[in-house]
C-alpha positions, 0 to 999 in steps of 0.5 A: 500500500502506498500512503501519501500524507500532508506533512505541512512544514517539517521545519517547525516544531509542531504536534501535527508534524511530529505525528506525521513523522512517527506515523510515516516511519511506523507504516514504512517499517510495516512494509508500506510505501509512504510519501510525505508532501511538505510545503517547504524543502526539508531542512538539513537537520529535520526536527523530528526523526523520519525513517530514511525510506520515507519519500518527500515531495515539495509542493508550492501551491499555497492554495492558489487555484492556478497551481492546484493542477500541478499539485494534483499532478504531483499526487497522481504521479505517486499513484497512492492508494490512500491520502491523509490530510491532517489539519484543523482548518482549510488546509484540507481544501487543496487535497479535496480539490486535487483528489476530485474525481481522481478515485484516490481515497482521502482520510481527513484527520482532525487535530484540534477540539471540534469546539475550537475548530468551529468557533475560532480556527474555522467554521462548522459548515465548511468543516462538515463539508470536507468531512462529508467528502472524505472517505474516512474521518480520524479523530483523537478522542471519543468525546469529539464524535458528538460534534458530527451529525449521525450521517457521518458517524459510520466513517469516523474512527478514534485513534489516539496519538502514540507515546513514542519516546525513549524513557530515561531514568530519573536524573539526580538534581538539587531541586525539584522541578515543575515542568510545562512543555508545548507551543507558547501561545496564549491559549496554553496559559503559561502566564497563569502558571507563572502567576501560580508559581509566584504565589507558591515560591516563598513557601517552596524555596527549593522548587524551580519552574521550567517552561519549554517551547517556542512561540509568540508568547516566549518574550512576554513570559520572560518579561512576566517572570522578571516582573514577578521576581522569579529570576533563578526560579522560573526559566523560559527555556526555549525549544528542545528536541529531547523532551524525554530528558526534560521528563526525566529531570522533572517531578510534576508536569503542569498543562495549564491550557484552556483547551487541547485536542490530544496533549502529547506532553500529558501522555508522555509525562505520564508514561515517564512516571510524572503526575500531571496537573491541569484544569478541570475545564480543559477538554483533552486534559480532563479526559487523559488525567484521572483526578486523584489517580494520575494527577490533579485537576484544578477546579477553577481556571485561575492562578489561585486554584492552580496554585492550591492544586500544585501545592498538594503535590509539591508538599507530598513526595508520596503522592507524586510517586503514587500518581506517577506510577498510576500514570505509567499504567494508564498509558498502556493503550497509547503504545505504538503497537496498538496505535499503529495497528489501528492506523494500518487497519483504517488505511487498508479499509479506506484504500478499498474505496479506491475508484469509488471514493466520496470525492466525486460528483456522483457520490453526492448526487440524488435523482429527485423531482426528475432531475439531478439534485446536489447535496448542500455539502457538495454545493458548499465544497464545490464553491470553496474549492473553486475560490481563487485561493482555496485557503482564503475565505470569501471577501478576505482581501488581505489574506488573499494578498498574503497567500498570493505569493510564497515569498510574502508569506515567509516574510510576514510570518514572524510579524504575524506571530508577534501580532497574534501574541500582542492581540491575545 
């Protein structure tokens, strides 16, 4: 079986990129051929390790209509049995456009919470139009399924991400550490964690806070730590390509996010024997962490509530060790063997749709009133993939300008990240 996966940009540190690399390597090791399509040339030193047998194809359409024909040609030249589009926004559209009437099956893989996709990242009508056109839908959590209408549930499959890191022995150190890891964006709410740690610092002088990751909030968090008088106690550490070493040196993982699809840091830290602290209202975290068993969930999404929850674990080595041990057992269902068995089964079943996929007009058409009637989902999908740029919503002239030229997108990306952080 030949599998094609959208890898986006493998030159950045991101959850989707890492999942793609791990999945591609696993499928190659199981005897399948895998091609990863990437939007930029592969860097000399890729952030995530990939099996050398995985093939890379660079595409440069940027969503522009005039270049989608070349994108389609690149896909067809691979002669894939199935394609995977992992995203949480309009990045599914180029794949729908390129695979239209090709007979090649498409798996739409959603990598965010449905609530966030429909209210902030994208919108519900376009999301459901893409899912209606897909031959299979992949979701990370069972709790995401109610976001789909009954007509789509039959082709929805829940497969979590795998815990796929080497686990290291605990490293000796002079002081206990609270660890936070992930992209530094406002919704990750590390600013609340800093406020909470500042409340705890006088009572726990031996403890340190390490925040690992990169993103638009990095400079702001450093200024906040300085303003709170946490010099030498709270460290905004930047990026790491060895998260397992961070887990090995830590005593508690704190994931203070507002929402999560499937927080890899939570599962990985549990596998490494760390208790986890997060918010009870945070979807994703509240499903992975068993409150009182593998960690603790703060009842309110405030610094005070988070501080008091952390205090419970900071003052008890016994509780930390007990919950950490429970966490190791709770991560057994996320072993690579089980996760990639499920993926292989999903891909093999979806590949059977080749030649009779949903991405064709006949699959959406019904004969009613002595004529051909198109389902509303198809009408919307056809409208979206006919836009001058399929990644740009109607009427968004500024975004249309930015996406019209790849070099402009590259130049404006740092400014956009800074602006996004300033507005958060």
